MMTF fields as JSON, N, C-alpha, C and O atoms, coordinates in Angstrom:
{
  "mmtfVersion": "1.0.0",
  "mmtfProducer": "UNKNOWN",
  "numBonds": 291,
  "numAtoms": 292,
  "numGroups": 73,
  "numChains": 1,
  "numModels": 1,
  "chainsPerModel": [1],
  "groupsPerChain": [73],
  "chainIdList": ["A"],
  "bondAtomList": [4, 2, 8, 6, 12, 10, 16, 14, 20, 18, 24, 22, 28, 26, 32, 30, 36, 34, 40, 38, 44, 42, 48, 46, 52, 50, 56, 54, 60, 58, 64, 62, 68, 66, 72, 70, 76, 74, 80, 78, 84, 82, 88, 86, 92, 90, 96, 94, 100, 98, 104, 102, 108, 106, 112, 110, 116, 114, 120, 118, 124, 122, 128, 126, 132, 130, 136, 134, 140, 138, 144, 142, 148, 146, 152, 150, 156, 154, 160, 158, 164, 162, 168, 166, 172, 170, 176, 174, 180, 178, 184, 182, 188, 186, 192, 190, 196, 194, 200, 198, 204, 202, 208, 206, 212, 210, 216, 214, 220, 218, 224, 222, 228, 226, 232, 230, 236, 234, 240, 238, 244, 242, 248, 246, 252, 250, 256, 254, 260, 258, 264, 262, 268, 266, 272, 270, 276, 274, 280, 278, 284, 282, 288, 286],
  "bondOrderList": [1, 1, 1, 1, 1, 1, 1, 1, 1, 1, 1, 1, 1, 1, 1, 1, 1, 1, 1, 1, 1, 1, 1, 1, 1, 1, 1, 1, 1, 1, 1, 1, 1, 1, 1, 1, 1, 1, 1, 1, 1, 1, 1, 1, 1, 1, 1, 1, 1, 1, 1, 1, 1, 1, 1, 1, 1, 1, 1, 1, 1, 1, 1, 1, 1, 1, 1, 1, 1, 1, 1, 1],
  "groupList": [{"groupName": "MET", "atomNameList": ["N", "CA", "C", "O"], "elementList": ["N", "C", "C", "O"], "formalChargeList": [0, 0, 0, 0], "bondAtomList": [1, 0, 2, 1, 3, 2], "bondOrderList": [1, 1, 2], "singleLetterCode": "M", "chemCompType": "L-PEPTIDE LINKING"}, {"groupName": "LYS", "atomNameList": ["N", "CA", "C", "O"], "elementList": ["N", "C", "C", "O"], "formalChargeList": [0, 0, 0, 0], "bondAtomList": [1, 0, 2, 1, 3, 2], "bondOrderList": [1, 1, 2], "singleLetterCode": "K", "chemCompType": "L-PEPTIDE LINKING"}, {"groupName": "ARG", "atomNameList": ["N", "CA", "C", "O"], "elementList": ["N", "C", "C", "O"], "formalChargeList": [0, 0, 0, 0], "bondAtomList": [1, 0, 2, 1, 3, 2], "bondOrderList": [1, 1, 2], "singleLetterCode": "R", "chemCompType": "L-PEPTIDE LINKING"}, {"groupName": "TRP", "atomNameList": ["N", "CA", "C", "O"], "elementList": ["N", "C", "C", "O"], "formalChargeList": [0, 0, 0, 0], "bondAtomList": [1, 0, 2, 1, 3, 2], "bondOrderList": [1, 1, 2], "singleLetterCode": "W", "chemCompType": "L-PEPTIDE LINKING"}, {"groupName": "LEU", "atomNameList": ["N", "CA", "C", "O"], "elementList": ["N", "C", "C", "O"], "formalChargeList": [0, 0, 0, 0], "bondAtomList": [1, 0, 2, 1, 3, 2], "bondOrderList": [1, 1, 2], "singleLetterCode": "L", "chemCompType": "L-PEPTIDE LINKING"}, {"groupName": "ILE", "atomNameList": ["N", "CA", "C", "O"], "elementList": ["N", "C", "C", "O"], "formalChargeList": [0, 0, 0, 0], "bondAtomList": [1, 0, 2, 1, 3, 2], "bondOrderList": [1, 1, 2], "singleLetterCode": "I", "chemCompType": "L-PEPTIDE LINKING"}, {"groupName": "VAL", "atomNameList": ["N", "CA", "C", "O"], "elementList": ["N", "C", "C", "O"], "formalChargeList": [0, 0, 0, 0], "bondAtomList": [1, 0, 2, 1, 3, 2], "bondOrderList": [1, 1, 2], "singleLetterCode": "V", "chemCompType": "L-PEPTIDE LINKING"}, {"groupName": "PHE", "atomNameList": ["N", "CA", "C", "O"], "elementList": ["N", "C", "C", "O"], "formalChargeList": [0, 0, 0, 0], "bondAtomList": [1, 0, 2, 1, 3, 2], "bondOrderList": [1, 1, 2], "singleLetterCode": "F", "chemCompType": "L-PEPTIDE LINKING"}, {"groupName": "CYS", "atomNameList": ["N", "CA", "C", "O"], "elementList": ["N", "C", "C", "O"], "formalChargeList": [0, 0, 0, 0], "bondAtomList": [1, 0, 2, 1, 3, 2], "bondOrderList": [1, 1, 2], "singleLetterCode": "C", "chemCompType": "L-PEPTIDE LINKING"}, {"groupName": "GLY", "atomNameList": ["N", "CA", "C", "O"], "elementList": ["N", "C", "C", "O"], "formalChargeList": [0, 0, 0, 0], "bondAtomList": [1, 0, 2, 1, 3, 2], "bondOrderList": [1, 1, 2], "singleLetterCode": "G", "chemCompType": "PEPTIDE LINKING"}, {"groupName": "TYR", "atomNameList": ["N", "CA", "C", "O"], "elementList": ["N", "C", "C", "O"], "formalChargeList": [0, 0, 0, 0], "bondAtomList": [1, 0, 2, 1, 3, 2], "bondOrderList": [1, 1, 2], "singleLetterCode": "Y", "chemCompType": "L-PEPTIDE LINKING"}, {"groupName": "ASP", "atomNameList": ["N", "CA", "C", "O"], "elementList": ["N", "C", "C", "O"], "formalChargeList": [0, 0, 0, 0], "bondAtomList": [1, 0, 2, 1, 3, 2], "bondOrderList": [1, 1, 2], "singleLetterCode": "D", "chemCompType": "L-PEPTIDE LINKING"}, {"groupName": "GLU", "atomNameList": ["N", "CA", "C", "O"], "elementList": ["N", "C", "C", "O"], "formalChargeList": [0, 0, 0, 0], "bondAtomList": [1, 0, 2, 1, 3, 2], "bondOrderList": [1, 1, 2], "singleLetterCode": "E", "chemCompType": "L-PEPTIDE LINKING"}, {"groupName": "HIS", "atomNameList": ["N", "CA", "C", "O"], "elementList": ["N", "C", "C", "O"], "formalChargeList": [0, 0, 0, 0], "bondAtomList": [1, 0, 2, 1, 3, 2], "bondOrderList": [1, 1, 2], "singleLetterCode": "H", "chemCompType": "L-PEPTIDE LINKING"}, {"groupName": "THR", "atomNameList": ["N", "CA", "C", "O"], "elementList": ["N", "C", "C", "O"], "formalChargeList": [0, 0, 0, 0], "bondAtomList": [1, 0, 2, 1, 3, 2], "bondOrderList": [1, 1, 2], "singleLetterCode": "T", "chemCompType": "L-PEPTIDE LINKING"}, {"groupName": "SER", "atomNameList": ["N", "CA", "C", "O"], "elementList": ["N", "C", "C", "O"], "formalChargeList": [0, 0, 0, 0], "bondAtomList": [1, 0, 2, 1, 3, 2], "bondOrderList": [1, 1, 2], "singleLetterCode": "S", "chemCompType": "L-PEPTIDE LINKING"}, {"groupName": "PRO", "atomNameList": ["N", "CA", "C", "O"], "elementList": ["N", "C", "C", "O"], "formalChargeList": [0, 0, 0, 0], "bondAtomList": [1, 0, 2, 1, 3, 2], "bondOrderList": [1, 1, 2], "singleLetterCode": "P", "chemCompType": "L-PEPTIDE LINKING"}, {"groupName": "ALA", "atomNameList": ["N", "CA", "C", "O"], "elementList": ["N", "C", "C", "O"], "formalChargeList": [0, 0, 0, 0], "bondAtomList": [1, 0, 2, 1, 3, 2], "bondOrderList": [1, 1, 2], "singleLetterCode": "A", "chemCompType": "L-PEPTIDE LINKING"}, {"groupName": "ASN", "atomNameList": ["N", "CA", "C", "O"], "elementList": ["N", "C", "C", "O"], "formalChargeList": [0, 0, 0, 0], "bondAtomList": [1, 0, 2, 1, 3, 2], "bondOrderList": [1, 1, 2], "singleLetterCode": "N", "chemCompType": "L-PEPTIDE LINKING"}],
  "groupTypeList": [0, 1, 2, 3, 4, 2, 5, 6, 4, 7, 4, 4, 8, 4, 7, 6, 7, 9, 6, 5, 6, 8, 4, 7, 10, 2, 0, 9, 7, 10, 6, 11, 12, 13, 9, 14, 15, 16, 17, 17, 6, 3, 9, 9, 18, 2, 3, 4, 3, 4, 11, 3, 6, 13, 4, 7, 17, 15, 7, 17, 17, 8, 5, 4, 15, 9, 5, 4, 6, 7, 1, 1, 11],
  "groupIdList": [1, 2, 3, 4, 5, 6, 7, 8, 9, 10, 11, 12, 13, 14, 15, 16, 17, 18, 19, 20, 21, 22, 23, 24, 25, 26, 27, 28, 29, 30, 31, 32, 33, 34, 35, 36, 37, 38, 39, 40, 41, 42, 43, 44, 45, 46, 47, 48, 49, 50, 51, 52, 53, 54, 55, 56, 57, 58, 59, 60, 61, 62, 63, 64, 65, 66, 67, 68, 69, 70, 71, 72, 73],
  "secStructList": [7, 7, 2, 2, 2, 2, 2, 2, 2, 2, 2, 2, 2, 2, 2, 2, 2, 2, 2, 2, 2, 2, 2, 2, 2, 2, 2, 2, 2, 2, 2, 2, 2, 2, 6, 7, 7, 2, 2, 2, 2, 2, 6, 1, 2, 2, 2, 2, 2, 2, 2, 2, 2, 2, 2, 2, 2, 2, 2, 2, 2, 2, 2, 2, 2, 2, 2, 2, 2, 2, 7, 7, 7],
  "xCoordList": [0.847, 0.0, 0.898, 1.899, 0.545, 1.365, 1.271, 0.267, 2.344, 2.421, 1.34, 0.741, 1.079, 0.084, -1.311, -2.138, -1.573, -2.867, -3.019, -4.108, -1.926, -1.951, -2.218, -2.952, -1.613, -1.815, -3.259, -3.848, -3.835, -5.233, -6.151, -7.102, -5.874, -6.666, -6.586, -7.601, -5.395, -5.231, -6.001, -6.654, -5.926, -6.634, -8.149, -8.858, -8.645, -10.083, -10.514, -11.551, -9.723, -10.042, -10.005, -10.846, -9.04, -8.942, -10.138, -10.652, -10.579, -11.748, -13.007, -13.779, -13.205, -14.38, -14.346, -15.373, -13.188, -13.067, -13.381, -14.04, -12.923, -13.212, -14.696, -15.208, -15.392, -16.838, -17.557, -18.467, -17.17, -17.815, -17.586, -18.506, -16.363, -16.073, -16.884, -17.389, -17.014, -17.811, -19.275, -19.9, -19.823, -21.203, -21.385, -22.395, -20.422, -20.49, -20.441, -21.171, -19.587, -19.439, -20.741, -21.179, -21.355, -22.622, -23.754, -24.628, -23.741, -24.743, -24.616, -25.619, -23.391, -23.171, -23.765, -24.359, -23.609, -24.222, -25.744, -26.395, -26.304, -27.757, -28.281, -29.27, -27.611, -28.029, -27.96, -28.854, -26.899, -26.733, -27.782, -28.343, -28.047, -28.976, -30.435, -31.222, -30.804, -32.201, -32.508, -33.648, -31.509, -31.735, -32.178, -32.996, -31.667, -32.03, -30.802, -29.789, -30.889, -29.757, -29.29, -30.062, -28.031, -27.546, -28.337, -28.541, -28.778, -29.566, -30.884, -31.364, -31.471, -32.722, -32.483, -33.332, -31.342, -31.022, -30.796, -31.28, -30.07, -29.741, -30.843, -30.782, -31.844, -32.955, -32.877, -33.571, -32.06, -31.953, -30.501, -29.577, -30.333, -28.971, -28.218, -27.009, -28.921, -28.25, -27.636, -26.497, -28.387, -27.874, -26.773, -25.863, -26.846, -25.777, -24.486, -23.416, -24.591, -23.397, -22.854, -21.64, -23.738, -23.273, -22.576, -21.636, -23.026, -22.351, -20.975, -20.036, -20.854, -19.538, -18.608, -17.427, -19.146, -18.348, -17.915, -16.782, -18.806, -18.499, -17.355, -16.453, -17.387, -16.332, -14.992, -13.984, -14.977, -13.728, -13.212, -12.0, -14.098, -13.669, -13.057, -12.073, -13.629, -13.074, -11.702, -10.792, -11.556, -10.259, -9.226, -8.085, -9.629, -8.715, -8.313, -7.16, -9.251, -8.93, -7.928, -7.035, -8.063, -7.102, -5.709, -4.714, -5.652, -4.358, -3.715, -2.531, -4.496, -3.934, -3.505, -2.454, -4.304, -3.913, -2.718, -1.895, -2.614, -1.444, -0.189, 0.881, -0.304, 0.845, 1.265, 2.459, 0.298, 0.628, 1.361, 2.229, 1.024, 1.683, 3.156, 4.016, 3.449, 4.823, 5.635, 6.814, 5.005, 5.704, 6.574, 6.15, 7.782, 8.69, 8.445, 8.209, 8.498, 8.265, 9.452, 9.421],
  "yCoordList": [-1.169, 0.0, 1.24, 1.286, 2.22, 3.421, 4.217, 4.183, 4.93, 5.687, 6.759, 6.939, 7.466, 8.55, 7.991, 8.636, 6.789, 6.149, 5.76, 5.862, 5.317, 5.005, 6.264, 6.229, 7.362, 8.623, 9.091, 9.556, 8.974, 9.361, 8.478, 8.97, 7.19, 6.269, 6.643, 6.636, 6.967, 7.374, 8.658, 8.762, 9.626, 10.886, 10.691, 11.33, 9.82, 9.522, 8.836, 9.174, 7.88, 7.204, 8.191, 8.13, 9.093, 10.095, 11.037, 11.415, 11.415, 12.281, 11.591, 12.189, 10.343, 9.593, 9.436, 9.593, 9.132, 9.002, 10.336, 10.359, 11.422, 12.74, 13.054, 13.613, 12.704, 12.927, 12.096, 12.596, 10.849, 9.973, 10.488, 10.487, 10.928, 11.47, 12.74, 12.95, 13.59, 14.812, 14.479, 15.133, 13.471, 13.066, 12.525, 12.805, 11.757, 11.271, 12.429, 12.44, 13.393, 14.559, 15.345, 15.738, 15.571, 16.31, 15.52, 16.103, 14.205, 13.374, 13.463, 13.449, 13.554, 13.715, 15.012, 15.031, 16.095, 17.36, 17.252, 17.733, 16.624, 16.472, 15.675, 16.055, 14.575, 13.713, 14.482, 14.372, 15.258, 16.012, 17.117, 17.309, 17.84, 18.964, 18.534, 19.23, 17.417, 16.991, 15.905, 15.451, 15.487, 14.516, 13.153, 12.5, 12.719, 11.411, 10.504, 10.853, 9.36, 8.435, 8.238, 8.445, 7.84, 7.57, 6.459, 6.51, 5.464, 4.378, 4.902, 4.418, 5.882, 6.462, 7.264, 7.288, 7.911, 8.697, 7.775, 8.052, 6.692, 5.789, 4.788, 4.116, 4.669, 3.776, 2.443, 1.506, 2.332, 1.083, 0.722, 1.276, -0.225, -0.622, -1.281, -1.093, -2.054, -2.723, -1.709, -1.872, -0.672, 0.332, 1.164, 1.622, 1.361, 2.07, 1.257, 1.8, -0.043, -0.897, -0.968, -0.97, -1.025, -1.036, 0.264, 0.259, 1.366, 2.626, 2.674, 3.247, 2.074, 1.968, 1.096, 1.408, 0.01, -0.849, -0.061, -0.195, 0.748, 1.602, 2.556, 2.753, 3.145, 4.055, 3.338, 3.831, 2.175, 1.446, 0.873, 0.813, 0.457, -0.036, 1.088, 0.88, 2.26, 3.416, 3.78, 4.128, 3.7, 3.962, 2.933, 3.285, 1.663, 0.604, 0.815, 0.58, 1.257, 1.535, 2.672, 2.637, 3.682, 4.791, 4.281, 4.632, 3.466, 2.946, 2.084, 2.24, 1.174, 0.283, 1.032, 0.738, 1.991, 2.755, 3.657, 3.912, 4.145, 4.923, 4.075, 4.548, 2.834, 1.918, 1.661, 1.592, 1.519, 1.315, 2.505, 2.332, 3.713, 4.907, 4.92, 5.239, 4.576, 4.678, 3.387, 3.346, 2.345, 1.082, 1.184, 1.684, 0.707, 0.715, -0.512, -1.599, -0.347, -1.467, -2.372, -3.363],
  "zCoordList": [0.0, 0.0, 0.0, 0.715, -0.784, -0.858, 0.432, 1.142, 0.709, 1.971, 2.054, 3.115, 0.973, 1.027, 1.271, 1.915, 0.757, 0.994, 2.469, 3.035, 3.082, 4.513, 5.345, 6.333, 4.927, 5.65, 5.517, 6.493, 4.324, 4.117, 4.957, 5.564, 4.993, 5.81, 7.286, 7.984, 7.761, 9.152, 9.453, 10.491, 8.557, 8.777, 8.771, 9.548, 7.906, 7.9, 9.194, 9.764, 9.654, 10.92, 12.079, 12.976, 12.063, 13.111, 13.092, 14.145, 11.905, 11.772, 12.302, 13.052, 11.912, 12.377, 13.896, 14.556, 14.448, 15.9, 16.583, 17.622, 16.016, 16.582, 16.587, 17.557, 15.516, 15.447, 16.501, 17.162, 16.667, 17.643, 19.058, 19.876, 19.352, 20.683, 20.926, 22.029, 19.902, 20.032, 20.327, 21.162, 19.652, 19.905, 21.321, 21.965, 21.806, 23.181, 24.167, 25.158, 23.895, 24.774, 24.845, 25.926, 23.693, 23.664, 24.317, 24.959, 24.156, 24.796, 26.312, 27.025, 26.798, 28.231, 28.759, 29.837, 28.004, 28.397, 28.414, 29.342, 27.392, 27.32, 28.512, 29.139, 28.816, 29.928, 31.241, 32.08, 31.416, 32.651, 32.786, 33.865, 31.704, 31.77, 31.904, 32.545, 31.32, 31.315, 32.34, 32.435, 33.106, 34.172, 33.677, 34.325, 32.569, 32.022, 32.056, 32.662, 31.419, 31.391, 29.957, 29.021, 29.774, 28.419, 27.722, 26.509, 28.478, 27.885, 27.336, 26.311, 28.003, 27.509, 26.235, 25.345, 26.149, 24.956, 23.76, 22.662, 23.967, 22.862, 22.554, 21.525, 23.409, 23.117, 23.808, 23.415, 24.819, 25.569, 25.835, 25.241, 26.75, 27.122, 25.982, 25.844, 25.162, 24.048, 23.088, 22.65, 22.765, 21.833, 22.467, 21.776, 23.771, 24.467, 24.412, 24.14, 24.672, 24.593, 23.171, 22.972, 22.187, 20.797, 20.425, 19.63, 20.988, 20.714, 21.381, 20.828, 22.568, 23.187, 22.34, 22.184, 21.799, 20.916, 19.682, 19.22, 19.158, 18.008, 18.345, 17.531, 19.53, 19.961, 20.056, 19.549, 20.703, 20.871, 19.548, 19.342, 18.657, 17.347, 16.525, 15.814, 16.62, 15.917, 16.481, 15.729, 17.795, 18.421, 17.961, 17.66, 17.909, 17.461, 16.008, 15.645, 15.171, 13.768, 13.668, 12.821, 14.521, 14.54, 14.921, 14.285, 15.945, 16.4, 15.317, 15.017, 14.729, 13.712, 12.455, 11.885, 12.024, 10.84, 11.15, 10.271, 12.397, 12.789, 12.795, 12.411, 13.223, 13.193, 11.752, 11.46, 10.85, 9.43, 8.837, 7.981, 9.279, 8.741, 9.135, 8.313, 10.385, 10.873, 10.724, 11.078, 10.204, 9.979, 8.743, 7.701, 8.877, 7.718, 6.873, 7.4, 5.575, 4.655, 4.567, 3.838]
}
């Protein structure tokens, strides 16, 4: 894989991770201000856990794509 393609992949993963973290941050404000729970916002515990999995999978993709960028061929 070409180096510039690895860099683009890393930047896309970083952007997606940033968006997901921003959504979690805003959800925390909403939950705090309206006195509700994150499970109520996401529609149940299952969807809350799936969103946590989404966050961690995005983080793992960032780490793996970052390793690919700095790995020597």
